N, C-alpha and C positions, 0 to 999 in steps of 0.2 A: 289144767291150767298151763298157760304158757310160761316158760322159765324167764327169769329176769336177764340172765346172761347165758350166752352160748359160747363155750370154750372150744376153739378149733386148734387141733394139733395136726399139722401136716407132716407126713413121714415118707421116707424112701429108703428101703433096705437097711433099716436100723432097729430091727426087732430087739436086738441085744441091749440097747440103751433106752428104748421106748418104755420099758417096764417102769423106770423110775418116774417118768413124766405121768403116765397113766395112774400109777399107784398113788402118787401124791395128789393128783387131781381128784381121785375118787375118795380120798380121805380128808375132805374139807370139813371145817367146822360149820360152814354155811349149809343149811338144810338142802338135801339133794333135790327137793322139789323146786328150788330156786334157780337151778342151773342144769344145763345139759352139756355133755362132752361129745364133740364130733371128731372122730379120728379119721382123717382123710388120707387114704393110702394112694400115693401118687405112682401107681403101677409098679409096686415093688416086686422083686423077683425072689425074695426070701420068704420066710414064713410069717410075714407081717400080718396078713389077713387072719390066719388061724390064731395068732397071738391076740389080736384086738377082739376077735369074736369071743375069745375066752373071757375077756373083761365084760363084753356085752351080756353074757349069760349071768354074770355075777352082779352087775350093777345096772339097774334099769335106766340110769341117766346117760349111759354110754351108747353111742351109735357108730357103726362102721359105714364108711363111704368110700367108694372107689372112683378115683379120677384118673382116667387113662391118658389124658393129654399131659405129656411130660412138662414139668416146670412148676416151681413153687408158687408163682402167681396164679397159675391155673388152679392149683390145689387150694390156695387161699380163697379164690373166688368161689370155688365149689363149696367151700365151707360156709361162707356167709349166705350163699343162696339156699343152702340146706337148713340154715339156722332158723329158730323160732323166737329167740330172745331179743329184747330191746337193744342189748349191747352184744357185740361180738368180740371176744378176746382171742388173741393169738399168743401161743407160747410154743417155743421150739421143742422138737421131739427129744432133744438131748438135755432138757432142763428138768428140774424138779422144783416144786413150789412149797412154801410153808403151809401148814394146815389152816392158817387164817388168811390166806391170800385172797380168796374170793370174798370173805367177810369184809376185808379192808376195801376191796374194790366196790362192794355193794355200798359201803359208807360213802365213798367218793361220788359215785353216780347218783345216790340219793340226795346228797348235799349240794352238788354242783351241776349235775346234768351236763358234763362237758361233751363236746363233740368227739374228742379223743383224749385219752389219758393213759398213763403208764408209769413205770418206775424203773429202778436200776436192776442190774443183774451182777452177780458175783460168782467168780469161778469156783468150781469144785473139781476134784481130780480123782482118777482111778488108775493113775500111773505116776511114776516118779517125775518130779520137775527137774529140768536141767539147772545147773548152778547159777546161770545168769538170769533166769526167769524171775520176774517180779510179779507179785500177786495182782497188781493193778493192770498188768497186760491182759489178764483174762477177765477183767471186770469192766463195767460201764456205769457211771453215775453223773448226773448233771450237777447236783449240788446237795447240800445237807438239808435244804429247806424246800417246802412245797410251793407251788405257784404256777401261774401261767407261763408258758414258754414264749420267749420273744421271737419276733420275725427272724427267720434264718436259723432257728434252732429246732431240732426235731427229736422225737422219741425213736428208740430202736425197736425193731420189729419182733424181738423175742419176748417182749413183755408189754403188750399194748392192747388197748380196748378202743373200739369204735362204736358210735351209735350206728345201729343197723340201717336206719333211715338215711344216714349220711353216706354210707357205703353205696346204697342203692342210688342216691341222688347223683353221685359222681361216677358211677359205673365200676366201683371197686378197683382192684389192682390192674395196672397196665402190664399185660403179659409179655411185653418186650423186655421187661426187666426182671431180675431175680434169678436164682439158681435154676438150672435145668439139669436134672440128674446129678451127676458128680461135678458138672462144670460150674466153677465159681463165678458168680455175678451178683450184683447188689443193687440198691437204690430204689427198689419197688415201694417200700414203706415211706421213704422220703418223698418220692414223687406223689404218692397218694396224699400225704399231709399237705404238700404244696398245692395240690389241686383243690383240696378242701378249703384251704385258706383263700385261694383265689376265688372260688365260687361263693364262699361264705366268709367274708372278711372279719365278721364278729365271732366266728366259731372259736370256742375255748379249747386250747390244747394244754392239758394240765399235767404237771409232773408231781408225783407223790413218792417221796423217798422211802416211805415205809412199805410200799407195795413192791417188794423185792422177790426175785427168783434166783435160783442157783443154776448156773449154766456150765455144763461139762466142758472142760478144756481137754480136748482129745490130744493124744501124743503128737500127732502130725502138726497140730497148731502151735506147738512149742519148738518148731524147727524154723530156721531161717529160710529154707527152701520153700516151705508152704507159704510163709509170709511174703516172700518176694512175689509169688504168683497172686496172692490175695490183694496186696496193696496195688500192684500194677493193674489188675482187673478192676479193683475198686475205683481207681482213677478213671478208667474207661467207662465204667457204669455211671459214675456221678457226672461225667460230662453231659450225659443226656438229660439230666434234670437241672442243669445250670441255666440261669436266665439268659445267657448270651449264646447258647448253643445253636440258635437259628441263624447266626451270622455266618454267611458263606465266605470262606477265605479265598480271594482270587488266586489265580495260578502263580504269579510272581511271589505272592505272600506265602504260598505253600512251600516254596523253596526256602524262604526265610524261616518258616516253622520247622522244617527239617534241620536247618542249621542250628536252630535253638535247641532242638532235641539232642543233637550231637554234642553241643556245648554242655547241656545238662548232664549227659552221660559222663563226659570228661570231668566235670565238677564233682559228680557223684564218686567217681573213682579216686579223684584227688582228695576229696574229703575223707575217704576211708584211709588213705595213706597218712594224712595228717593225724587222724584220730588214733591210729595205731601207735604213734609216737608221742603226741602232745595233747591228747584229750584230757578233759577234767575227770580224773580217776575217782574222785569222790562222787561225782554225779553219774559217771559211766564206769563202774568198776571193771567191766569187761568190754571188749570190742563189740560183742553182740548187743550190749545195751545201747551203745552209740548207734549201731546199725538200726535197731528197732525204733529208737526214739527220734533219730535225726534223719538217717538215710532213707528210711521208708517213706517219710513225708515227701521227700524229693522224688522218690520212685512213683508215688501215687500221682504227683503232679505231672510226671513224665507220661504216665498212662493217660491222663487227661489230655495232654497235648497231642499224643499219638492218636487218640480217638477223634480229636478235632480235625486232625489232618485226614484221617480215613473218611470221616463223614463229609468233609468238604470236597474231597476228591470224588466221592460217590455222587454228591449233588451236582458237581460239575459235569459228570458223565451222563447224567439223566437227560433224556431228550426234552 
């Protein structure tokens, strides 16, 4: 019998944390005949293959798959192409799920048959948190209620289900986006949901708050240095899925854009100086809280403008 759901876990050099994801996915209350688990090894250099094959020997619903083309989107596409289920679920390799996760997913897909659905994630930790870190920094949720997502609102890729037929219809993930090895890049799941909505305007993208997973907040993610890189590259990534990114900026306007980026940098530095002395200390107890909650939004916008400049210059140089 074909399974109802194919769960895809893509991984790269993380055998040490992958154990929690695989163990929790193999210990589901949903009958094992109803789902399969496809672990896609994105050309890891550690003992990932040996580790996954150990699970394959113990659990008949687990399959190992090697995708040598580096990049998360390549691995995700390999996962759905290998799948046999009517729905394809994606969960990150540093997540762990409650034992009723798939049972709740099965209830949603049986009741609503959405094109896409998913839920929140909440952080869990295997290292001490810095004093300024707030729990919500490591979590994501849309709301406390379930329902269809409005236009311009999207699910996150670490806890998401797609109709397999929908993935096939739109060609899956665009491999220009997403992580490549250790290089941070984003927006592949947002781009995919936008293309689904564009091709199928009536497609239901559903949010279910009880369909939760726990996502490991690794020590480096609780540093300002990592977040500077993440937010700037996030801005660069999301430029490419913005509706106006096809607009070429003429040469004189590119000079203006450079001036705007310089002004944004000055404002960013000035804002930090003001925050150091006069910030709302009830809202931002420490300077790091202001940087995380205010400055990084400006930094992401700066990354967006920078990528627009780079893209426009590239287009202008094309024959």
